[in-house]
C-alpha positions in Angstrom: -7.0 -7.9 -8.2 -8.8 -11.0 -7.0 -7.3 -11.4 -3.5 -8.5 -8.6 -1.2 -5.9 -6.9 0.8 -7.1 -5.8 4.3 -6.4 -2.4 5.6 -6.6 -0.8 9.0 -7.5 2.8 9.7 -4.6 4.9 11.0 -4.4 8.5 12.0 -2.9 11.3 9.8 0.2 11.4 12.0 1.1 7.8 11.2 0.4 8.4 7.5 2.7 11.4 7.5 5.4 9.7 9.6 5.6 6.8 7.1 5.5 9.2 4.1 8.5 11.0 5.6 10.6 8.1 6.8 12.1 7.3 3.3 11.4 8.5 -0.2 8.4 6.5 -1.4 8.9 3.6 -3.8 5.7 4.8 -5.5 3.5 7.8 -4.7 0.3 8.3 -6.6 -3.1 10.0 -6.1 -4.5 7.3 -3.8 -1.4 6.9 -1.5 2.1 5.5 -1.4 4.4 2.6 -0.9 7.2 3.0 1.8 10.6 3.2 0.1 12.1 0.1 1.7 10.9 -3.4 0.7 9.2 -5.4 3.4 10.0 -8.7 1.6 10.1 -10.3 -1.9 7.3 -12.6 -3.1 5.2 -13.6 -6.0 3.0 -10.6 -7.1 -0.7 -11.5 -7.1 -1.3 -9.2 -10.1 1.6 -10.2 -12.4 2.7 -13.6 -11.1 6.3 -12.3 -11.1 8.7 -12.5 -8.1 9.1 -8.9 -6.9 9.6 -6.7 -3.9 6.6 -5.8 -1.7 6.2 -2.7 0.5 4.1 -1.3 3.3 1.2 0.5 1.7 -0.7 3.6 2.8 -3.9 5.0 1.3 -5.8 8.2 1.8 -9.5 7.8 0.9 -12.4 10.1 1.6 -10.5 12.0 4.2 -9.4 8.9 6.2 -6.0 7.2 6.3 -5.3 3.4 6.0 -2.3 1.1 6.3 -2.2 -2.3 4.5 -2.2 -5.4 6.7 0.1 -7.1 4.3 2.8 -5.7 2.0 1.9 -5.0 -1.6 3.8 -5.1 -4.8 3.8 -2.0 -7.1 1.5 -3.7 -9.6 -0.9 -4.7 -6.8 -1.0 -1.2 -5.4 -1.6 0.4 -8.8 -4.5 -2.0 -9.4 -6.1 -1.6 -6.0 -9.3 0.3 -5.9 -9.8 2.2 -2.6 -13.5 1.9 -2.9 -13.1 -1.8 -2.0 -11.3 -1.1 1.2 -12.0 -3.7 3.9 -11.3 -2.4 7.4 
């Protein structure tokens, strides 16, 4: 992805709370997307109009929440090694 999504560090309790609030829209090795869409917009990865979701990542023992909602394709393409906090 060309446009960097910012993340803020959160504690494990916030990560677990959001994981348990609804079944995730997507849950993969790096994290998950909350199961309720935040909004609908053009995806930066595909150019298609789609739902976007609050994103949470666990990387190197720390927990992060996205500062803007992410589409499924954006989340799948995101490399946690590029986290900007």
